C-alpha positions in Angstrom: 71.2 62.1 123.1 69.6 58.8 124.2 66.5 59.0 126.3 67.4 55.7 128.0 70.5 57.5 129.6 68.3 60.2 131.3 67.2 60.1 134.9 64.6 62.3 136.6 66.2 65.5 137.8 68.5 65.9 134.7 68.8 69.4 133.3 68.3 69.7 129.6 68.9 72.4 127.0 68.8 72.8 123.2 72.1 72.2 121.4 74.0 75.3 120.1 72.0 77.2 117.5 68.7 75.7 118.6 65.8 76.9 120.8 62.8 75.5 122.6 59.4 76.3 121.0 56.4 76.2 123.3 53.7 74.8 120.9 50.0 74.9 121.8 48.1 71.7 121.2 44.5 71.7 120.3 42.2 68.7 121.0 38.9 67.7 119.5 36.9 70.7 118.5 40.0 73.0 118.3 40.1 73.6 122.1 43.5 74.3 123.6 44.3 71.3 125.8 48.0 72.0 126.6 51.4 72.8 125.2 54.4 70.7 124.3 58.0 71.5 123.5 59.8 71.3 120.2 63.4 72.2 119.4 64.1 74.1 116.2 66.8 76.2 114.6 67.3 79.6 116.3 66.3 81.3 113.0 62.8 79.8 113.3 60.0 82.3 113.0 57.3 81.3 115.6 53.7 81.0 114.5 50.9 82.7 116.3 50.6 81.3 119.8 54.1 79.9 119.8 57.0 81.2 122.0 60.7 80.5 121.8 63.0 80.2 124.8 66.6 79.0 125.5 66.5 78.3 129.3 67.2 74.9 130.8 64.3 72.6 131.6 64.1 69.8 134.2 63.5 66.2 133.0 60.8 64.5 135.1 60.5 61.1 133.4 58.0 59.5 131.1 54.2 59.6 130.9 53.7 56.0 132.1 52.2 57.3 135.4 50.5 60.4 134.0 48.2 60.5 131.0 48.8 63.4 128.7 47.0 65.0 125.7 50.1 66.3 123.9 52.7 64.6 121.6 55.6 62.9 123.2 56.1 60.5 126.1 58.9 62.3 128.0 57.9 65.0 130.5 59.8 68.1 131.5 59.2 70.9 133.9 59.6 74.1 131.9 58.7 77.6 133.1 56.4 76.3 135.9 54.5 73.9 133.7 54.8 70.1 132.9 55.1 69.6 129.2 55.9 66.7 126.9 58.8 66.9 124.4 58.2 66.2 120.7 60.0 62.9 119.9 61.7 64.3 116.8 63.4 67.0 118.9 65.6 64.8 121.0 68.4 64.8 118.5 68.9 68.5 119.1 68.7 68.4 122.9 71.7 67.9 125.3 72.0 67.0 128.9 73.9 69.5 131.1 76.6 67.8 133.1 
């Protein structure tokens, strides 16, 4: 999937046999500053503090208008929270038509 083809309001989901992982991000001093999404194989065993999900998320756009403290420049709305998406995960994400 190419990010340039996305537009705000697009629904996204992991490709078959993959899941979202909500990954906590710690800032300076080890304080939790937010969470971001990764996409991993469904057999992945989450670490402490991580959670896997398979639901759709809503693409909101990039971080050009909103500064973020987590990895990634693309923002989605997932389970009531705005989160960035790990850049390496885009190859395992698909847009729902």
